[in-house]
C-alpha positions as CSV (number, residue, x, y, z in Angstrom):
1,M,-3.3,10.0,26.7
2,D,-5.5,12.9,25.1
3,A,-2.9,12.8,22.8
4,I,-2.6,9.2,21.7
5,Y,-6.0,9.2,21.3
6,N,-6.2,12.5,19.3
7,Q,-3.6,10.5,17.4
8,L,-5.5,7.1,16.8
9,E,-8.8,9.0,16.5
10,K,-7.0,11.4,13.0
11,V,-5.9,7.9,11.5
12,T,-9.1,5.7,12.0
13,I,-10.4,8.8,10.1
14,V,-7.7,8.7,7.3
15,L,-6.9,5.2,6.5
16,P,-10.4,4.1,5.9
17,S,-11.4,6.4,3.6
18,T,-9.0,5.6,1.2
19,G,-9.8,6.3,-2.4
20,T,-12.3,8.8,-1.5
21,S,-12.0,12.6,-0.2
22,L,-12.6,13.6,3.7
23,S,-15.5,15.8,4.6
24,K,-14.9,19.6,5.1
25,V,-14.9,18.8,9.0
26,E,-12.6,16.0,8.4
27,Y,-10.3,17.4,6.4
28,D,-9.8,20.1,8.8
29,H,-9.4,18.3,11.7
30,V,-6.7,16.2,9.9
31,M,-5.5,19.5,9.1
32,E,-5.2,20.8,12.6
33,P,-1.5,21.7,13.9
34,T,0.9,18.0,14.4
35,N,2.7,19.9,16.9
36,G,5.7,17.7,15.4
37,N,4.0,14.3,15.3
38,P,5.4,12.3,12.4
39,L,2.5,9.6,12.5
40,L,0.0,13.0,12.4
41,E,2.2,14.7,9.5
42,L,1.6,11.3,7.4
43,M,-2.1,11.4,8.0
44,Q,-1.8,15.1,6.2
45,I,0.0,14.2,3.6
46,S,-2.6,10.8,3.3
47,A,-5.8,13.2,3.8
48,D,-4.5,14.7,0.3
49,I,-4.7,11.5,-2.0
50,G,-8.1,10.9,-1.7
51,P,-8.7,13.7,-4.0
52,I,-6.7,12.3,-6.6
53,F,-8.5,9.1,-6.3
54,S,-11.7,11.1,-6.9
55,A,-9.9,12.8,-10.0
56,M,-8.9,9.1,-11.8
57,R,-12.7,8.0,-11.3
58,S,-14.6,11.4,-13.0
59,I,-11.4,12.6,-15.3
60,D,-12.2,12.8,-19.0
61,H,-10.1,10.3,-20.9
62,S,-10.6,12.4,-23.6
63,D,-8.9,15.1,-23.0
64,P,-5.1,14.5,-22.8
65,E,-4.3,18.0,-21.1
66,A,-6.2,17.1,-17.9
67,C,-4.9,13.1,-17.9
68,Q,-1.3,14.7,-18.1
69,A,-2.5,16.9,-14.8
70,L,-3.3,14.2,-12.8
71,L,0.0,12.3,-14.2
72,L,1.6,15.4,-11.8
73,S,-0.6,15.2,-9.0
74,C,0.6,11.8,-8.7
75,W,4.2,12.5,-9.0
76,G,3.3,15.3,-6.4
77,A,2.2,13.2,-3.9
78,R,4.9,10.7,-4.3
79,E,7.4,13.4,-3.7
80,R,5.7,14.7,-0.9
81,L,5.8,11.4,1.0
82,H,10.0,10.7,-0.2
83,Y,9.9,14.2,1.2
84,W,8.4,13.3,5.0
85,S,10.3,10.3,5.2
86,N,13.6,11.8,4.2
87,E,12.7,14.5,6.7
88,R,11.6,12.0,9.5
89,H,15.2,9.8,8.9
90,L,12.2,6.9,8.4
91,G,14.7,4.6,7.0
92,S,18.0,5.8,9.6
93,S,16.9,3.4,12.5
94,P,17.3,-0.9,11.7
95,L,15.0,-2.9,10.0
96,L,16.1,-6.5,11.0
97,E,14.9,-10.0,10.1
98,C,13.4,-12.8,12.0
99,A,11.8,-16.2,11.5
100,S,8.2,-15.3,11.2
101,A,7.9,-18.3,14.0
102,E,9.6,-16.6,16.4
103,F,6.5,-14.1,16.9
104,G,4.0,-17.1,18.1
105,N,1.3,-16.2,15.7
106,T,0.3,-20.5,15.4
107,D,-2.8,-19.5,13.3
108,I,-1.3,-17.9,10.1
109,P,1.5,-19.1,8.2
110,P,5.1,-17.8,8.1
111,T,5.5,-15.1,5.5
112,E,8.7,-17.1,3.9
113,A,7.2,-18.7,1.6
114,L,5.3,-15.7,0.1
115,F,7.3,-13.0,0.8
116,G,10.1,-13.6,3.0
117,Q,11.7,-13.2,6.3
118,A,9.3,-11.1,8.7
119,Y,10.6,-7.7,9.7
120,L,11.8,-6.9,13.6
121,F,11.1,-3.4,14.3
122,V,13.1,-1.7,16.6
123,S,9.6,-0.3,18.5
124,Q,5.9,-0.2,17.6
125,D,5.6,3.5,17.3
126,D,8.6,2.7,14.0
127,A,6.4,-0.4,12.9
128,V,3.5,2.1,12.6
129,L,5.5,4.5,10.9
130,R,7.2,2.1,8.1
131,L,3.9,0.1,7.9
132,T,1.6,3.3,7.2
133,F,4.3,4.9,4.7
134,W,4.3,1.8,2.8
135,A,0.8,1.5,2.5
136,Q,0.3,5.0,0.9
137,L,3.1,4.4,-1.5
138,V,1.1,1.2,-2.5
139,I,-1.6,3.2,-3.2
140,V,0.5,6.2,-4.8
141,H,2.2,3.8,-7.0
142,K,-1.4,2.0,-8.4
143,L,-2.0,5.3,-8.7
144,I,0.7,6.5,-10.8
145,Y,0.4,3.6,-12.9
146,H,-2.8,4.3,-13.9
147,A,-2.6,7.8,-14.5
148,H,0.4,6.8,-16.9
149,C,-1.6,4.9,-18.8
150,L,-3.9,7.6,-19.8
151,V,-1.2,9.5,-20.7
152,R,0.2,7.3,-23.2
153,L,-3.0,6.2,-24.9
154,H,-2.9,10.2,-25.9
155,T,1.1,10.5,-26.7
156,N,1.5,7.2,-28.0
157,E,5.5,7.7,-28.0
158,Y,6.3,4.1,-29.1
159,G,3.5,4.1,-31.7
160,L,2.0,1.1,-30.8
161,P,-1.9,-0.1,-30.6
162,S,-3.8,1.2,-28.1
163,A,-4.4,-1.9,-26.2
164,D,-0.3,-2.7,-26.1
165,L,-0.2,0.5,-23.8
166,L,-1.5,-0.3,-21.0
167,G,1.8,-3.0,-20.0
168,L,3.5,0.3,-20.1
169,G,4.5,1.7,-16.8
170,G,4.7,-1.2,-15.0
171,E,7.0,-0.8,-13.3
172,D,4.7,1.3,-10.8
173,I,1.8,-1.1,-10.2
174,L,5.2,-3.6,-9.6
175,L,6.5,-1.3,-7.4
176,S,2.9,-1.0,-5.3
177,A,2.8,-5.0,-5.1
178,Q,6.6,-4.9,-3.5
179,Y,5.8,-2.5,-0.5
180,A,2.8,-5.0,-0.3
181,S,5.1,-7.5,0.2
182,M,7.2,-5.3,2.8
183,I,4.3,-4.7,4.4
184,A,3.0,-8.5,4.7
185,R,6.7,-8.7,6.4
186,G,5.6,-6.5,9.4
187,I,2.3,-8.3,9.8
188,P,3.7,-11.5,12.3
189,Y,5.2,-8.4,14.6
190,C,2.4,-5.8,14.7
191,I,-0.1,-9.2,15.6
192,Q,1.7,-10.3,18.4
193,Q,-0.7,-10.5,21.4
194,S,2.0,-8.1,23.4
195,M,0.7,-5.4,20.9
196,R,-1.4,-2.5,21.6
197,S,-4.4,-2.5,20.2
198,S,-4.4,0.5,18.3
199,M,-2.1,-1.3,16.4
200,M,-4.5,-4.4,15.6
201,H,-7.0,-1.5,14.6
202,M,-4.8,0.3,12.2
203,M,-3.5,-3.5,10.9
204,A,-7.4,-4.0,9.7
205,F,-7.4,-1.2,7.2
206,I,-4.1,-1.3,5.8
207,L,-4.5,-5.0,5.2
208,S,-7.4,-4.0,3.2
209,T,-4.8,-2.0,1.1
210,I,-3.1,-4.9,0.2
211,S,-5.0,-6.9,-0.3
212,T,-6.5,-5.2,-3.3
213,T,-3.3,-5.2,-4.8
214,F,-3.0,-8.8,-5.1
215,S,-6.4,-8.8,-5.9
216,D,-5.5,-6.8,-9.1
217,F,-2.9,-9.6,-9.8
218,Q,-5.3,-12.4,-9.4
219,D,-2.3,-14.0,-6.7
220,R,-4.5,-16.3,-5.1
221,G,-1.6,-17.3,-2.4
222,R,-1.0,-13.7,-1.3
223,F,-4.4,-12.9,-1.3
224,D,-5.6,-16.4,0.7
225,W,-2.8,-15.6,3.4
226,L,-3.8,-12.1,4.0
227,Q,-7.1,-13.3,4.8
228,Q,-6.2,-15.9,7.3
229,V,-4.9,-12.5,8.8
230,F,-8.1,-11.0,8.5
231,N,-9.5,-13.7,10.4
232,H,-6.6,-13.5,13.3
233,V,-7.9,-9.6,13.4
234,A,-11.4,-10.1,13.6
235,G,-11.0,-12.9,16.4
236,S,-9.1,-10.9,18.6
237,G,-12.1,-8.5,19.0
238,F,-12.0,-6.4,16.1
239,E,-14.9,-8.0,14.5
240,Y,-15.3,-5.5,11.6
241,A,-12.1,-7.2,10.4
242,A,-14.3,-10.1,9.2
243,R,-16.2,-7.4,7.3
244,L,-13.3,-6.0,5.4
245,A,-12.3,-9.3,4.9
246,E,-15.4,-10.1,3.1
247,L,-15.5,-6.8,0.8
248,A,-11.9,-8.3,-0.1
249,R,-13.5,-11.3,-1.7
250,D,-15.6,-8.9,-3.1
251,T,-12.9,-7.1,-4.8
252,W,-10.9,-10.2,-5.8
253,A,-14.5,-11.9,-7.5
254,H,-15.2,-8.4,-9.6
255,Q,-10.8,-8.8,-10.4
256,E,-11.8,-12.3,-11.8
257,Q,-14.4,-11.1,-13.5
258,S,-12.5,-8.6,-15.5
259,G,-9.7,-10.6,-16.8
260,A,-7.1,-8.7,-14.1
261,E,-4.5,-11.2,-14.8
262,G,-4.1,-10.4,-18.6
263,S,-3.4,-6.5,-17.7
264,Y,-1.0,-7.3,-14.3
265,S,1.6,-10.0,-15.0
266,T,1.8,-12.5,-11.8
267,S,5.0,-14.0,-13.5
268,S,6.6,-10.7,-13.6
269,L,5.2,-9.9,-9.7
270,E,7.1,-13.4,-8.7
271,R,10.5,-12.6,-10.3
272,F,10.5,-9.1,-9.0
273,I,10.1,-9.9,-5.8
274,T,12.0,-12.9,-5.2
275,Q,14.9,-10.9,-7.4
276,S,14.5,-8.1,-4.1
277,H,14.9,-11.0,-2.0
278,D,18.1,-12.1,-3.4
279,E,19.6,-9.2,-3.7
280,G,18.7,-7.8,-0.1
281,S,16.3,-5.6,-0.4
282,R,15.0,-3.8,2.3
283,N,14.5,0.2,1.7
284,E,12.4,2.1,-0.1
285,E,15.6,4.0,-2.4
286,Y,16.3,0.4,-3.7
287,L,13.0,-0.3,-4.8
288,E,12.9,3.1,-6.9
289,R,15.7,1.7,-9.3
290,R,14.2,-1.1,-10.2
291,H,14.3,-1.9,-14.1
292,L,11.8,-2.5,-16.5
293,S,13.5,-5.7,-17.3
294,F,11.1,-7.5,-14.6
295,L,8.2,-6.5,-17.0
296,T,9.5,-8.7,-20.1
């Protein structure tokens, strides 16, 4: 029981702090020996992503070396995630598909129309690891995209006007959205009545991560679907999910005012997700091979 509490405590520290650096006390606590616990190993990798967010916010955009160093840090975070996944054989267990209605969640719409069939995991522990891993890739690929934009504004290797360079490197922002869609396909499994309360607790914070992604694209359909999931989680006794839903709506409004749809193509996202479904995409290795043709 103590081990389970320790695991949940560290997850509770790391997931809500996405986008910020942990305090030294929190960081040292998360970095305590994991004793081979894969989720705690993943939390240690995730704890090192916060400082990259901080660097992104404070970086001197006019310093090309700083921008290049930031991009290298983002790539390093991605490599550490994939190294952990390979070491833990995360993709070795089957990831099955089924109708979302089979999970009995009558107060949220099916996943099929927006994301594809729901995922059926071999166990709750497998679901937690996969969804948390995908959530970190949502974050890291978005960071890579923004860092890549900064670097290309300096190198201008394509000889394009600076404004046009923001559309390049967009495969990473599409990968971020695709991982968010994969998480959505796992939600019906995770919010069944038979799930542990810790599962619902974690999902609330993961929902915040992927809601931001669909706000970036101003994808109203997928964003509203997630709002209904927030309501379900809040109605299940996790009232703070209502506050997280409100924060997500604030983010949507901010992105709407800043004209986010001009930077992230909703039509490109739709084609990316649709073709991934048609080709039977279910794993991370496949997603890393996606071609830039989706951007045109």
